[in-house]
VOMITI-947397 format. One record per residue (C-alpha): residue in three letters; x, y, z. Coordinates in steps of 0.02 Angstrom, whole numbers, plus 50000, padded with zeros to 5 digits. Example, Ala and Ser with C-alpha at 12.3 -4.5 7.8 and 13.67 -1.06 7.14 Angstrom:
2
(atom ALA,(50615,49775,50390));
(atom SER,(50684,49947,50357));
***
This chain:
119
(atom UNK,(50222,48906,50729));
(atom UNK,(50092,48999,50626));
(atom UNK,(49937,49086,50690));
(atom UNK,(49791,49124,50575));
(atom UNK,(49640,49233,50614));
(atom UNK,(49495,49249,50492));
(atom UNK,(49371,49391,50481));
(atom UNK,(49239,49459,50364));
(atom UNK,(49105,49326,50374));
(atom UNK,(48923,49366,50396));
(atom UNK,(48749,49347,50325));
(atom UNK,(48708,49398,50148));
(atom UNK,(48568,49373,50023));
(atom UNK,(48591,49264,49869));
(atom UNK,(48686,49358,49736));
(atom UNK,(48777,49462,49864));
(atom UNK,(48963,49477,49901));
(atom UNK,(49080,49459,50048));
(atom UNK,(49266,49478,50069));
(atom UNK,(49354,49366,50193));
(atom UNK,(49522,49412,50267));
(atom UNK,(49650,49307,50357));
(atom UNK,(49786,49386,50463));
(atom UNK,(49940,49278,50482));
(atom UNK,(50084,49283,50605));
(atom UNK,(50231,49172,50643));
(atom UNK,(50404,49172,50569));
(atom UNK,(50374,49014,50466));
(atom UNK,(50218,49080,50378));
(atom UNK,(50314,49124,50222));
(atom UNK,(50369,48943,50203));
(atom UNK,(50192,48889,50159));
(atom UNK,(50068,48916,50021));
(atom UNK,(49895,48973,50074));
(atom UNK,(49718,48916,50049));
(atom UNK,(49536,48937,50096));
(atom UNK,(49430,48789,50148));
(atom UNK,(49249,48776,50200));
(atom UNK,(49142,48654,50295));
(atom UNK,(48953,48652,50294));
(atom UNK,(48853,48562,50430));
(atom UNK,(48853,48376,50400));
(atom UNK,(48979,48387,50259));
(atom UNK,(49165,48359,50244));
(atom UNK,(49286,48503,50237));
(atom UNK,(49327,48551,50057));
(atom UNK,(49462,48655,49978));
(atom UNK,(49392,48814,49900));
(atom UNK,(49544,48905,49832));
(atom UNK,(49732,48902,49851));
(atom UNK,(49873,49016,49799));
(atom UNK,(50060,48993,49782));
(atom UNK,(50193,49096,49870));
(atom UNK,(50216,49216,49725));
(atom UNK,(50031,49238,49698));
(atom UNK,(50046,49193,49514));
(atom UNK,(49963,49023,49524));
(atom UNK,(49789,48993,49593));
(atom UNK,(49674,48841,49598));
(atom UNK,(49488,48845,49630));
(atom UNK,(49356,48715,49666));
(atom UNK,(49239,48695,49518));
(atom UNK,(49093,48754,49623));
(atom UNK,(49169,48928,49648));
(atom UNK,(49262,48959,49485));
(atom UNK,(49218,49127,49411));
(atom UNK,(49137,49187,49573));
(atom UNK,(49276,49182,49704));
(atom UNK,(49449,49259,49696));
(atom UNK,(49593,49220,49813));
(atom UNK,(49731,49347,49837));
(atom UNK,(49865,49392,49962));
(atom UNK,(49970,49536,50023));
(atom UNK,(50135,49460,50077));
(atom UNK,(50199,49624,50148));
(atom UNK,(50052,49627,50268));
(atom UNK,(50040,49438,50293));
(atom UNK,(49859,49445,50237));
(atom UNK,(49758,49320,50136));
(atom UNK,(49592,49366,50056));
(atom UNK,(49443,49281,49976));
(atom UNK,(49327,49390,49874));
(atom UNK,(49161,49300,49856));
(atom UNK,(49035,49363,49727));
(atom UNK,(48869,49297,49666));
(atom UNK,(48848,49201,49827));
(atom UNK,(48727,49055,49832));
(atom UNK,(48640,48968,49977));
(atom UNK,(48753,48818,49948));
(atom UNK,(48903,48928,49990));
(atom UNK,(48842,48933,50170));
(atom UNK,(48980,48860,50279));
(atom UNK,(49117,48896,50404));
(atom UNK,(49266,48961,50306));
(atom UNK,(49444,48928,50362));
(atom UNK,(49610,48993,50302));
(atom UNK,(49757,48876,50306));
(atom UNK,(49943,48867,50278));
(atom UNK,(49968,48719,50163));
(atom UNK,(50098,48617,50072));
(atom UNK,(50121,48700,49903));
(atom UNK,(50035,48611,49761));
(atom UNK,(49922,48513,49878));
(atom UNK,(49769,48534,49988));
(atom UNK,(49865,48469,50137));
(atom UNK,(49854,48593,50280));
(atom UNK,(49980,48623,50417));
(atom UNK,(49900,48768,50511));
(atom UNK,(49719,48822,50523));
(atom UNK,(49623,48972,50582));
(atom UNK,(49470,48963,50694));
(atom UNK,(49350,48997,50551));
(atom UNK,(49223,49130,50504));
(atom UNK,(49041,49091,50467));
(atom UNK,(48963,49136,50300));
(atom UNK,(48774,49120,50283));
(atom UNK,(48685,49149,50119));
(atom UNK,(48497,49155,50131));
(atom UNK,(48348,49260,50082));
***
């Protein structure tokens, strides 16, 4: 079993930055790759960024490339998402997930943290 708890969401003006964190626990956490997803009201959940176990391979959605950076600290069981140059269309509930490596298929999910970008 894996437990995931996100933090760091909030309200920010367009062009601003936020850093999301995800604290993981559970002895099987290190068996999974990790990812961030988001879901805006009325829209389907979408994969934002994912990272492999070693941290050397990352994949980003086209909509966030060059603005968001996913990273992890395996010693601390922490996953991060640095979000820069935020846009109103980035407004969504953001979730961290433990996923099958090389896919967007999630096994475990956090409860989410809200990100709102508006002026």
